[in-house]
C-alpha positions in Angstrom: 0.0 0.0 0.0 1.2 3.5 -0.8 -0.2 7.0 -0.1 0.1 10.2 -2.0 0.8 13.6 -0.4 -2.9 14.0 0.5 -3.0 10.7 2.4 -4.9 8.9 -0.4 -4.0 5.3 -0.2 -3.7 3.0 -3.2 -3.6 -0.7 -3.1 -3.9 -3.6 -5.6 -7.6 -3.6 -4.8 -7.9 -0.1 -6.5 -6.7 -1.5 -9.8 -9.6 -2.4 -12.2 -8.2 -5.1 -14.5 -11.5 -5.6 -16.4 -11.1 -2.3 -18.4 -8.2 -1.3 -20.6 -6.0 1.4 -19.0 -4.0 4.0 -21.0 -0.7 3.4 -19.1 -1.0 -0.4 -19.3 -2.0 -0.4 -23.0 1.1 1.7 -23.6 3.2 -0.8 -21.6 1.7 -3.6 -23.7 2.7 -1.9 -26.9 6.2 -1.6 -25.5 6.2 -5.4 -24.9 6.1 -4.8 -21.1 4.6 -7.1 -18.5 2.5 -4.7 -16.5 -0.8 -5.3 -18.4 -3.8 -7.5 -18.2 -6.2 -9.3 -20.6 -8.4 -6.2 -21.2 -5.3 -4.2 -22.2 -4.1 -6.9 -24.5 -7.6 -7.2 -26.1 -7.6 -3.4 -26.8 -4.1 -3.7 -28.4 -5.4 -6.6 -30.5 -8.3 -4.5 -31.8 -6.0 -1.5 -32.5 -3.7 -3.7 -34.5 -6.6 -4.9 -36.7 -7.1 -1.3 -37.8 -3.4 -0.3 -37.9 -1.1 -3.4 -37.9 2.0 -1.3 -37.1 0.4 0.7 -34.3 2.7 -0.9 -31.7 5.7 0.7 -33.4 4.3 4.2 -32.6 4.8 3.5 -28.8 8.3 2.2 -29.4 9.1 5.1 -31.7 7.9 7.5 -29.0 10.0 5.9 -26.4 13.1 6.2 -28.7 12.2 9.9 -29.3 11.9 10.4 -25.5 15.4 8.9 -25.1 17.0 11.1 -27.8 15.3 14.3 -26.4 16.3 13.6 -22.8 19.9 12.8 -23.8 20.0 16.1 -25.7 18.6 18.1 -22.8 20.9 16.6 -20.2 24.1 15.8 -22.1 24.2 18.7 -24.7 22.1 21.5 -23.1 23.2 20.6 -19.5 19.8 20.8 -17.8 19.7 19.5 -14.3 16.0 19.2 -13.7 13.1 17.6 -15.6 9.4 17.7 -15.1 7.8 14.7 -16.8 4.0 15.2 -17.0 2.0 12.1 -18.0 4.9 9.8 -17.3 3.0 6.5 -17.5 4.4 3.3 -16.0 8.1 3.3 -15.3 8.9 0.9 -18.1 12.4 0.5 -19.5 13.9 3.7 -20.8 11.8 6.1 -18.8 12.9 9.7 -18.3 14.8 9.3 -15.0 16.5 6.2 -16.2 17.8 7.9 -19.3 18.8 11.1 -17.5 20.6 9.4 -14.6 22.6 7.2 -17.0 24.2 10.5 -18.1 24.1 12.5 -14.9 23.0 10.8 -11.6 22.4 14.2 -9.9 19.6 15.4 -12.3 16.4 16.0 -10.5 13.3 14.3 -12.1 9.7 14.6 -11.0 7.3 12.2 -12.8 3.6 13.3 -12.8 0.6 11.1 -13.6 -3.0 11.0 -12.6 -3.2 7.2 -12.5 -3.0 5.5 -9.1 -1.6 2.4 -10.8 1.3 4.5 -12.1 1.8 6.1 -8.8 1.8 2.8 -6.8 4.1 1.1 -9.3 6.5 4.0 -9.5 6.8 4.5 -5.8 7.8 0.8 -5.5 10.6 1.3 -8.1 11.9 4.8 -7.5 14.5 4.4 -4.7 16.4 7.6 -4.8 14.2 10.2 -3.2 17.0 12.8 -3.3 16.8 13.1 -7.1 13.6 11.5 -8.2 9.9 11.4 -7.2 6.4 10.7 -8.5 3.4 12.8 -7.7 -0.3 12.3 -8.5 -1.3 15.1 -10.8 -3.7 15.8 -13.7 -2.3 17.7 -16.7 -5.8 19.3 -17.0 -5.1 21.1 -13.7 -1.6 22.6 -14.3 -1.8 25.0 -11.4 -2.1 22.2 -9.0 0.9 20.4 -10.5 3.0 23.6 -10.4 2.1 24.3 -6.7 2.6 20.7 -5.5 5.0 20.7 -2.6 6.7 17.5 -3.8 7.3 19.1 -7.2 8.7 22.2 -5.6 10.9 20.2 -3.3 12.9 18.8 -6.3 12.3 21.5 -9.0 13.8 25.0 -8.6 11.6 27.3 -10.7 14.4 29.9 -10.7 16.6 27.7 -12.9 15.9 26.2 -16.4 13.6 23.3 -16.5 13.0 20.6 -19.0 9.2 20.4 -19.3 8.3 17.1 -20.9 4.8 16.4 -22.4 5.3 13.1 -24.2 2.2 11.5 -25.6 -0.1 13.3 -23.1 -1.9 16.2 -24.8 -3.6 14.0 -27.3 -5.5 12.5 -24.3 -6.8 16.0 -23.5 -10.2 16.7 -25.1 -11.0 19.9 -27.0 -13.3 21.0 -24.1 -10.3 20.8 -21.7 -8.3 23.1 -24.0 -4.8 21.6 -24.5 -3.6 25.0 -25.7 -4.6 26.7 -22.5 -2.8 23.9 -20.5 0.4 24.2 -22.5 0.3 28.0 -22.2 -0.1 27.9 -18.4 2.8 25.4 -18.0 5.0 27.4 -20.4 4.3 30.7 -18.5 5.6 29.1 -15.2 8.9 28.1 -16.7 12.0 30.3 -16.2 14.0 31.6 -19.1 16.3 29.0 -20.7 13.8 26.2 -20.1 12.9 23.7 -22.8 9.5 22.2 -23.8 9.5 18.8 -25.4 6.3 17.2 -26.6 4.9 14.5 -28.8 1.4 14.0 -30.0 -0.8 11.9 -32.3 -1.0 13.9 -35.6 -3.7 13.7 -38.2 -2.2 13.0 -41.6 -2.8 15.8 -44.1 -5.4 15.8 -46.9 -2.7 14.7 -49.4 -3.0 11.2 -47.7 -6.8 10.7 -47.8 -6.8 6.9 -47.2 -4.5 7.1 -44.2 -6.4 10.1 -42.9 -9.6 8.0 -43.0 -8.0 5.0 -41.2 -6.6 7.4 -38.6 -10.1 8.8 -37.9 -11.4 5.2 -37.4 -8.5 4.6 -35.0 -9.6 7.7 -33.0 -13.1 6.3 -32.6 -11.7 3.1 -31.1 -9.4 5.0 -28.8 -12.1 7.3 -27.5 -14.7 4.5 -27.3 -12.5 2.1 -25.3 -10.0 4.2 -23.4 -12.1 7.3 -23.2 -9.6 9.7 -24.7 -7.4 10.3 -27.8 -7.3 12.9 -30.5 -5.2 13.1 -33.6 -4.7 16.8 -34.3 -3.5 19.0 -37.2 0.0 20.3 -37.4 -1.2 23.9 -36.9 -2.8 23.1 -33.6 0.2 21.2 -32.2 2.5 24.0 -33.2 0.5 26.4 -31.0 1.4 24.4 -27.9 5.0 25.7 -28.2 3.7 29.3 -28.1 6.5 31.8 -29.0 9.3 29.6 -27.8 12.1 28.9 -30.3 11.7 25.6 -32.0 15.0 23.6 -32.3 15.9 22.1 -35.6 14.4 20.2 -37.3 11.1 21.7 -35.9 7.8 19.9 -35.5 8.4 16.6 -37.4 7.7 13.0 -37.4 9.2 11.6 -34.2 11.3 9.4 -36.4 12.9 12.4 -38.0 13.8 14.2 -34.8 17.6 13.9 -34.8 17.9 10.2 -35.4 21.3 8.5 -35.1 23.3 8.6 -38.3 22.5 5.8 -40.6 19.1 5.1 -39.0 16.6 3.5 -41.5 13.3 5.4 -41.4 10.2 3.6 -42.7 7.7 6.2 -43.9 4.5 4.3 -43.2 1.5 5.3 -41.1 3.6 5.6 -38.0 5.8 8.1 -39.8 2.8 10.3 -40.7 0.8 10.0 -37.5 3.1 10.8 -34.5 4.9 14.1 -34.4 7.0 15.9 -31.9 9.5 18.7 -31.3 11.5 20.6 -28.8 11.5 24.4 -28.1 13.5 26.7 -25.9 12.1 29.7 -23.9 14.2 32.7 -24.8 15.4 35.4 -22.4 12.9 38.2 -22.3 
């Protein structure tokens, strides 16, 4: 049993294994072991519509790794705020960061008690790493959380990480507003990295139609999921300076030299980028 900062207790009894769960489905796509029959059935249905859908999760994990390496090794950031962290599967943010610099402070944030309980059991270094329960739709609460503030100094540059989270925010909950509120709280010299499901353009009508069908499955089963146009995703960076190569397929964001890139549905349907907050 574990408890969050408000004393809410989470146990195995709190875990509903009869319904697919976003974090567990993602883990299943990553070939992880922290998933159940309902999650695997959702994955089976998703693969019927898009046989290579599992590669999207793996490509996003590889994108995460390249971004974190850049922010820690090249930029020299010493603190990362990872919102919508998901289960601490192999290659998570703190694992990648600490392989480069064990002193980097990392706070994972997720609204799922399953993620919180599992992460608390695995995160052993409370001096540098923590997990808090927080909902990206309530950014003010995340920013004011005492456990976030304990490890993250808002007077120094921060790596704000929103990997595969804003596409689970509905239009009514205004992902643009959420991104703006989080950006505004970051000090100069901070970086925003995000990835999101992206609706293929009208030049790919068949893929666009298949993608829309996939969205119906995601919303109908998991309760959330939106593929959005490039123009909307770009607004989430605000006026921050996009690093090269800009908002692109996550496969094209600074791949290792010689990497083979297959330009299939995965290439067109999952985009990401990194931007820096300039000095005012």
